[in-house]
C-alpha angles and dihedrals in degrees: 000000000000119000117229121253110259124215129177104187134067091233093055091046092053092046091058095045091046091057091049088051091053087056090054093247125153119229132217126191132204110190111204141160093225129242081114121206139172091287091058091047091054089058091051091052089053090049091052093046092051101039139031093240137028130204121190121198119211110193129136099220111219095193091068094056121085115218090259096051132093104269095130092045097043106122118260121187110151098167092054090044092054089052088054090051091050091051092050092048095243111166103204139031123195111203109172127177121238088251090054091052097038107028121188114300093016105165110162125114135181118215123192124191125187110052092024092067116108128347107063094012091059087064102024105035097180099037101099092042087059092045096047092049096048094045092048089052094046091051091049090047099048100023092208124185091229141004129207124218129176122244091227088083088047100164088049089053091052092048093050090050089051092047092056095043095048098042095039092237103170097225121118110227113214120193115213125203116258113264113226137187122246090277097047103261112147114245109248135161086232093062084081090073092059122102117222091261091049091049090058091050093046090056089066090066100077093041089057092047094050091048091053092046091054091050091052089048089055093050105264118158108273101221094046091049093050091046090053093047088054091051090049093050093051089047091052088064106268113143098220141349117227093192144334111189143159113230136169111268098233104036104019087230116146108295122255121197094242092056135078107259150183133213108218127193141184117186135165123233112184105310093339127093114206128191130194142157142197135199121256105216111220113246 
């Protein structure tokens, strides 16, 4: 099992990718914040299926955390992450410091409208500004042919697609299906925060969403269905529900029955905030 090459600077990253390009090789990228799990590995496998080489960035991006959020507590386990990359066959890990990504006097920001409106932004107002800025930087640093993002963070996926379309960034964005455990819980680095009892409660979330999506598919009233889903989530033991909403799949505008849609949710279980989404099949 060969461990990936590890680089920490933008210049070293570009040097490796430049050499790949000289050999005529295509490049995939998987941006991550580390604490890698099977969901991340599934993205890497897609990257290696679609391109000759794959680079995975591991960077806990401070600009997407609000002062009240868990930046300092976010799990960091670089040695274990590099083992995961080796098992997946990834060739290159980019592990920059915050000073490398945001040098002194850094002042640029990327703001995306459209799909960033509402949902996460209602509760984390600067989140997508931080995501869009760091993703734009990573794409310009690595210049990959394609990048793979999981559908679990569905609003983020839509924002990244909009970023590349609007700024003419020549990177194909590939959305990958959410990886779940045997009982339907979406894989997330934050699942490590959950106690055994909380894990059992968390596994009810996707079941409730799937039931609601099926009801909408069969013609149920949208608001009544979403209100009932909220009630069921709270009854399952969640302390609060930030949102549970139906949105159009492409634009994240309010869902209309003749459009493809998604139900998206964010809910808090103890000290942990979980997000998930399911497809609404058009009737």
